[in-house]
Steps between C-alpha positions, in 0.01 A plus 500: 500500500550742782361799314130530424431634153197729485349373176199730524722808527714381210188427290366853560827671413505626140773345287812714461518611139827691541774377264770762567490825696829648373623663291163491323199347669346215302179328610284222361170641383182384667309524173526343154741705290728441207718809544724659757316774687655806665314671784575787734613370838220664700239342273676163519500513880126573503441219248697252713309605811165441327629176351596366844165598651306337217696176518453477876125539447490238224443743213706530181817685582493777238152605386619822333830674422608855584656712222809335354720472191491184288850439359437382145701514179865590547444579868413132553851400386652762731297359791608144416863607484477660843317197640770262372755698704272566798753366752784724378463877548802584287379289207151646527642850473701389198182362339324832549807687372488278192132593462607864526753452220237332281254780581761761403551332165131467406308768693732789591658777298878534528707681235781253572295213361496665157874429479719189502456499879187292450724203414651515850151507648401194294810315621436595862139381480599175329767425763265566791223291345735201479649556846161535671312253276228761440338590169198671347309339214262626236442870444671688782306790647499613864763309698519717815218480753250783547574704813254749643611853413520623860766233569721563199551776241526311172537818297810603696645154431436540127667841502809354668534257209463777243763711680764222503790596271701179523413133525636487853271787598208324333568171679544687827170684455322173425662328800411788735141514377456125515642484855248764608215316327605168652510652851147635451375166368650329808354748746161582351380200297421129534504250212260208463595201289280321244311204640176333602294668769370363826175311487224515758509188715862414436 
C-alpha cells in the first residue's frame, strides 16, 4: 500500500452520527432513547461539539442533554413516516401535509368540516396514507411537531383554516401552512433517532 493510514487520527475522530442532512437533518443519538427527539439546531450543534470532545478524551459522548422535544404518541408516527421517506424531499413534504390534514380533522375548527365536505377530507387522507405507506395508530392526538412560537405563528395558521370557505381554500391553507412549518423544521431543528447510546471504552 502506497498510502499510510493514520490509525491514531482515525481512532481519535468521533464517529459520524449524521444520517441525512436534507431536507430534514436526522442523526443517531449518542444516548439510550426509545423515541425520536427534536432539538433546536443551535443546541444540537453545541451537543455535537461536546460529544466529539468527550469521545476524543475517552469519556461518554453525551453526559447530559440540552432542552429538546420528545416525539411521543401520534408525533412518533409522524416522525417515523418522515424518516421512511428521508431520501425524498417531495415525499417528506407530502407526509407532513398528510399530518396537516389529519390535524385539521381532529384538532382544528373549520366550519366546512361540519358539512358533507368531511367525507372528501376522509378520502384524501385515506388515499395519501396508502400512497405514502404512513399511518397513525391508537388514540390520535398531536400529529404536528411543536415549533417555538418566535419561528411560527400557529394561531394565524388556525385562523386561516377557519376563514376557508371552500374545500380548495382549506386544502390550500393547510398546504401553505405545512410548507412554512416544514421549511422551519428543516432550517431550525435537528432530529435524533431512537437507539442505543455510546458506551465509554467502545
